[in-house]
C-alpha positions, 0 to 999 in steps of 0.5 A: 210787383217791383220794377228796376229802372234803367241804369241811366241818370234820367231814369232814377226818379220814382216815376221811371218805375211806374206803369200807371197801375192803380192800387186801392186799400180798403180803409186807410192803412197805417204803418205800425213800426216804432223804430228805424232798425225794424224798418230797415230789417224788413226792407233788407229781408225783401230786398227793397230799397226806398226812393230816398237813399238814406232809409234811416232819415226817411223812416219818419216820412215813409211810415207816415201812411201806407200810401207814402210808404208804397209810393216810395218803394220800387213798386209799379203803382203810380197811385194809391187810393183808399175807400171807407164808409166815412171821411173820418180818416180822409179816404179817397173814396167814401162808400159803404161797402154793405151797398153796391158800388156806384157805376162811376167807381174806377177799377184798380190793379191791386186791392188790399184788405188789411183788416177791413172786411171782417167789419162789414156786415153784408159779406156777399156784397163786400166781396162782390164789390171787391171783385168789381173793383178789380181790373181784369188780371188785377190782384186782391190780397186779404189779411183778415182774422181766422181765430181767437179774435172774438169781439174784434169784428162781425166775423172770423173767416175760414179757408173754405170761404176763400176757396168757394168765393175766388173761383171761375164761376165768380170771375176769380182765381185763388192763387195762395192761401195761408194761416198765420199765427200773429207774430210768425214770420212767413216761413212759419205760415201754414199753406192751405191747399187751395184745391181741396174738395172737402173740409180742410180743418186745421188746428194750431197746437199751443205749447204746454202752458201757453194759450193758443195764439190769434190767427190770421188768414191770408188770401191772394186772388186774381181776377180772370181776364 
């Protein structure tokens, strides 16, 4: 969610847009942009304005880490933490997601998986942990692998996994589900019916003479109150 500060001079600071919402990334996330023009194009496409007025000069600073970028865009998060199995990348919380969370673990309003869960062997436990990490009403966004990523991690995920996991029985609601070939813009993503009752098999068709592309699966879910 974005927020728009009041148009008074005292409300132009980043803190005026914060609602004390907490975000967690699974693993430390990087920002893989190589030039300021691409960065500005993405900001303009989604009508995002960084806190720093000169986005070109701020490019190097803002893309140093995902945490820095998120906190300097008009989102409503006052903190952005991370969780990983080791301290190698200096995550905020160190925990092996193959194991249940410690009772002292806080909850968050938004949890982001940008390519983490396919590397965790104990899938039921990692998703139970994700559900437990969310505040009631909190959002989970997963961008993980679906096809042609053999050798990348332990698993590739099908739509049926998410339609059977994010259900009221487990305290969750699936909001959106997409398949996206690597490099495709959102208007090219294939929306999957989250309410289908039987197997929803889908195949991208490669153009003549081309190999099938790698495919991501993108799921957005909410924890029920």
